[in-house]
N, C-alpha and C positions, 0 to 999 in steps of 0.2 A: 469108452465107458459104456456104450450101448451093447447089451448082450445080443445073442442070436434072435433074429426076427421070427415071430410066430404069428402069422395072420390068423385072425378069428373072424369067421363069417357067420352071419346070423340070417335066418329067415324071419322077416317081420311083416306083420299085416293083420288083416281081419276084415270085419264088416264095418263100413263107414256110412255116415249120414247120407251122402250123395256121391256122385262120381267125381267130385273134386278130390276125394280121398285124403282130406285134411282134418276131418273130424270123426274119429273112430267111435263106434258104439261100444262103450265100455273100454277096457284096456286092450291095446294091441297085443297080439300074440307074438312072442319072441322065442324062437326055437333055435337051439345051438348051444355052444359054438361048434362049428365045423372047421376042420383044419385046412380045407381047401375050398376054393370057389366051386369046383366040380361037385364035391359032396353036398355043399349047400344048395347048388342048383338042382340036384336030384330031388332033394327034399322039397324045394320050392315047387318043382314041377308037380309033385304028388299033391301038395296043398292047393296049388292053383287049379288042378283038374278036379279036386273035390268040391270046389266052389265055382266051377265054370259057369253055372246057370244063374249065379247071383251077380248082377251088374255092379252092385255096391261092394263086392268083396275084391280084395287085392292083396297080393303078397309080393315082397321084393327081397333081394339078397343085399345085405349091407356088410361092409367090412368095418368092424368096430375095433378101435385100438384102445387098449388100456395099459397103463404102465404102473409098475410096482417098484418100491425100494425094498431090496432084499439084503439081508446080512445080519450083522450083530457081532457078538464076541465069539471067537473061536479058540479052541484049545491050544493051537500053535499058529505061527505065521504062515503055515501052508494053506490056511483058510479052508480046510476040508471038513473038519468036525466041529460043529457049533457047540458051545457050552450049553448043556441042557438038551442036546440032541436035535433041536430044530432051529432053523433060521427064523428071524423076525421077518414079517411081511407088512409093509406099510402101504396103504393105498386102497383102492386103485385111484390113479390120476388120469385125467382125460388126455393130457398132452405130455410129451416128453419133457417140456420145459417145466411144467408143474412138478413132475417127479424129480427132476434135477434139483429144483429148489429144496424139496424135502430131503433129498440125498445130501445136499450141501449142509443143511442144518444138522442132520444126524452125524455126518462125518466130522463136523467141527465140534460137536458135543463130545465126541470120543477121540479127538485128535491126539490125546496123550496116552492112549491105550493101543499099543502096537498089535494087539490081537483082535482089534475091532476093524471090520471092513463092511462097507455097504456098496451096492451097485444098483443100477436101474435096469429092469428087465421088462420086456413087453410080454403081455399075455396074462 
């Protein structure tokens, strides 16, 4: 049921109250997504070097997952052309299990329509 994996990497950080790095001053900066760790690391390096003289600044690379339920009603059971031209997107959900629950609910709501199909995708 799980579609192709597509990792999303983000560069997150900013300036913090102290070197414990747990209380940001304002909102943390979140830059991305990047499709690979290497791409995120390049951007992290740039941001880290820009703030190298500030002991209270810190950036990190994180892999954040989000899941979506995608689908809807299609013109045929080939499930290639959605009615109305676009698939429905429900989410995002933080875990595959949460998305799977939403998928199950949608699938059961449309169980009698053979042209309806939903799937869980990452990204």
